[in-house]
N, C-alpha and C positions, 0 to 999 in steps of 0.2 A: 618259885621266884616271882615276885610281883612284876606286873607290866610297867614300863616307864610311862609317866604321865606328863601332860603338858600343864600349863599354868592354871587351867580350869579343871584339873583333876580327871581328864579324859585319857584313857590309855590308848596306845597305838592300835591295839586290837579293836577297841570300841570305835576309834576313828575310821579304821578300815571297814568295819561293818557298816557304819553310817554312810560312808562313801559308796560302798557296794549297793546298799539299799537305794541310795539316791540315783545311781546309774540304772538300776533295774526299773525303778519307777519311770525314769526318763525314757528308757527303751520301750516300756509298755505304753506310755502316752503317745510316743511317736508311732508305734504300730497301731494303736487304737485310732489315731487320727487318720491313718491311711485306710484302715478297714471301714471305718464309719464314713469317711469321705467318699469311698467307692460304692458302698452299699446302702448308706443311710442308717440312721439310728435303729430303726425297727428291724431291718434285715441283718444287721451286723450281729454276729454271735460271739460269745465269750471264748468259745473254743478257737474261733478264727483269730481273735486278738492274741490269745495265748500262743498260737502257732506262729503268727507273724512276729511276735516278740521273742520267740524261742524260749518260752518258759512253760512250765507245767500249768495245767488248769488250777491245781491246788495253790501253786505259788501266786498265780494271778489273783485268786480270791484272798490270799493272805495280804496282798498289797492293796486291793480295792474290794469293797464288799458287794459290788455289782456294776452292771453296765452303765446305769444312770450316774453313779459316782465317777466312773472313768470319764464319761462324756463331760461332766461338769469340770473335772480337772483338766481335760484336754483344752477346753475353751478358755478357762481361766489362765492356765499356764501360757497358752499361745498369745492371748490378749496382753498379758503382762509383759512377756518377752518382746512383742512387737512394739508396745508403747515405749519401753526403755531403749530399744534399738533406734527407733525414730528420733527420740529425744537426743540420743548421743550423736546422731548425724547432723541434727539441725542446730543445736545450741551453740556450737562453735562459730556459726555463721553470723557476722555482724550486720551486713547489709540486709535491709528489710525485704527487698524484692528477691534477692538470692535465697534468703531464708525461706520464703514461701515456695519458691521453685524447688528448693532442696527438700522441703517437707513433702511435696507431691512425689518427687522421685523416691524418697525414702519409704513412703507408704506403699508405692507400687513394688519396690524392691522387696519389702517385707512380705507382701502378698505373694510375690513370685516365689519366695522361699518357703511359703506356707500355703501351697495350693490346696492341700487337704482341708485347711480351714475354710477356704472359699467354697469348696464343694459341700462341706457341712453346712455352711451358711445358705447355700442354694437349696439344699434338701429340706431346710426348715426344721423346726423342733416340735411339729405337731404330734409325732409319735412318742415324744419324751414324756414320762410321767409328770403329772401336774406339779407335785411337790418339788421334783427336781427342777422343773422350769422356773418355779418360784424362787428357790434357793439360788439357782444359777443366775436368774435375772438380777437378783440383788448384788451378787458378786461382780458379774460382768457389767452391770449397770454402773457400779461405783467406778470401775476402771474406765468405762466409756466416758462418763461425765467428767472425770478428772482430766482425761485426755482432751475432750472438747473444750474445757475451760482453758487448757494450756494453748490449744490452737487459737482460741479466741484472743488470748493475750498476744500471740504473734500477729494476729490481724489488727489489733489495736496499735501495736508498734508500727505496722505498715501504714495504717491510716494517718498516724501522726507524721509519717514521712511523705505524705501526699499521695499514697496509693489507695486503691479501693474506693475512692470517692466517698460517697455517703453510705456505703454498705454497712449494715449493722454487723459488728464483729462476731456476735454470737450466732447470727443467722449464717454468716459466711462460714464459720467453723463447721456447723452441722452440714451445710450444703457441700462443702469441700470434701469432708470425710465420706459423706454419702455418695458423692459423685465418683470418688476414687473406688469405693467398695463396689458400687454397681457396675462401673466400667470394668474393673478387674474380674468380677464374677462372670460377666457376659463374655469377656475376652477368653477366659479359661474354658468356658463352655463351648464357644464357637471355634477357637483357635488354640487348642490345648498344647500344641507343639511350639508355639511362638512365645518368646519372652514378653513379660508384661512391660518391659522398658519401652517397647514400641507403642503400647497403649497409653503411656503417660503423656505423649505429645499433645493429644486433644485436650486433656485437662490442664496442662501447662498453658496452652494457648488461651 
């Protein structure tokens, strides 16, 4: 008996398999972020990632062809998710000043929920193979530049409403995102048990 299909010709069994694969990939990326965040790229081992994700080493390699690919996917997925989460929190705000303050809070909240990403950022990418750094740089760079352009647009709206004085919106966007990232990274390093919401106050001011 044939499997029931949806409008796109996909059977329920195929859909379940696709959903299961997506869940396993997500679990592996979360585990990889934790392991790499704790040990750095060079010292993190595929066996440790497999163990943390509760999958076999063979299953891990079936999903990703190596540690460098996992690293690239971890950063790309996290950056994309954070960008969309911040946008979702900021866009409904109409007032220019409140939108800027909400942006700051949303960035810190996302970093608080993705502390492994901050730790990876702090360890740097020097041990990552050059080709991976290049490919990762292109993908992460596109996400970053689109996000900065979006923040600069918010800054332009604020300046039209009489805020930010004569500050260049593009410079402001880079400076704001850089300040939040640096502050959050330092906070997690020095005060790992305290929430990043407390760190947002200085940047808001």
